[in-house]
N, C-alpha and C positions, 0 to 999 in steps of 0.2 A: 447517542441519545441525539437526536436530530436538533439542526440548529432552531427551529421553531419552538421545540421542548425548552433548549436552554435558553432562550431569548425570556419565556415565560416564566421559569424557573429563578434567573437573575432578577426579573421586574418583582417578582413576588417576593422574594428574599430580602429587596428593599422597598416595599410595598410601596410600588409605584406602576403607573401604567409602563407600558414598552415605549422608549423614545420614539423619534420621530424617524432617527437613523436606524434604529431596530425595526421598527416597521417597515422602512426600505430594505434592510438586508432580509426580511421574511418574504418583500413581494419579490425581488430580484431571485431567492430560493424559489418560488414558485412558478415563476418564468423559466427555470432551466427544469422544471421537474421532468418533463417528457423527456427532454436531452438524457435528464441522471437516469433514468429506467433505460433508455436505449443503449446508455453506454455499458450500463449493468449487464444488460442482457449480454452485448458484443462482446465483452470480455468474458462472460460464464461460456457462450459460445465457441471462443477462440481459445480457450483455457488450455487446449491439449497442445496447441501450435506454437503458443506464447511461452509456454515453460521449456517445451522443446528447444526454441530457439536459445532463450534466455540461457538454457541449461549447456549449447555448444558454445556459448559467447562467454560463461564463466570459466571452464574447461579450459579455453584457449588462452583465456588472459594467464588462470592457474594452473597450469598441467600437473603441476605437484601435486596436486588435492584428487586427482587419479591416479597416480604414481603409487607404487608399491609403499605403505606405510602412511598413505595421505588420506586426509579426513575424508574423501569419498571413493577410497578404492573399494573396487568390487560392485557389481550389482545392488547388494543390501545397502552399503551406505550410499550411493549415488541417488538409488530411490529414495532415501531418507532426505538427502539433499534436494532432491526435485519437488518432494511432499511439502517444505516449506516454503517453495515457489507458489504453490497453488494456496496456501495459507496466507501468502502476504498479499497475492492476487486478491482472494476474497476478501480481504482488510480493505485494501483499495477500494473495491467494489461498495463496502459499508460506509465509509468515508465519502465517496460520491453519493451514494443515495442518503443519506443524511443531511449532507453538505456542511458535514463538521470535523474537526480533527480530533473530538475528544474519544470518540470511539478507536480511531487509531493510535491515539497516544495511549490510551488504558491499555488496550490487547495486543498492540506491536511495539512499543517502545519503551514502556515503563521496566526493568526487571531485563531487557533483550539483552545488553550487554553482561550483565552478570550470568544469564545464563548460557549465554555463547562463550564466557570464559569458561563457565564451568565445565562444561561439554568439551573444552579445548580448540573450538571453533574460531580461526583467527576473525576478529572484527572488521579489520581492512577486506577480508576475504565477503565478510556479510554484507560491506557496503557494496564493494565491487557487484556481487550477487545484485542486490535490491536495482544498482545502476544497469545490471543486465537485463532484469526481468522490467526496469520500466523504457528501455530502447526496444525491447519486443512488442510490449504491449502498446507504446505509443506508434509504433508501426501500422497498425491493424483500425487505429482511428484516425477520423479527420481533423483537419486542424481546431474546428472549433469545438470538437472534443479534446482534445488535446490540453487544450487551457484549462478542463474542469478537472481533469485528472493528474496532470505534471504537479500540480502542489501536495497531492498526498502522498506521493513517491519521494518528494524533494522533503517532506516533513519527516519520514522516515528516516532517510537518508544522513539528514542532519541529527537526529536524534540518536542515531548511532555512530555518531563522529565524537 
């Protein structure tokens, strides 16, 4: 749900008009709309490069994942791990576009720990993976874009911790 929708729903649920602070939040969000769209396009256009860099980084940190018996042993398991990178990168773009962490939380944080535990994927490895994805992503962004994107990565990392 977008920031604007969330503010309207909250106000409506409380039978009131949006507050001055909420209106200011909408105004600030709208001012960054063009930048948010540009960031989303940049992440989409650089997805392959970002995932490739993040994949190299995580397997340098955790070479045991690609060793015999590891969670990413062999091309099939490795491609499944890298598929999750693409999923998380898309999730980040959803948050950037909506200006809200609710979609990130609902889709990418709630239940993630249980899912990865049930699959036998170490949570610390997933946290390290998201950190690698974050670093690779931030490399393709300008400084003013980093401040918009970084909080969504941090939110996922904190939610997994």
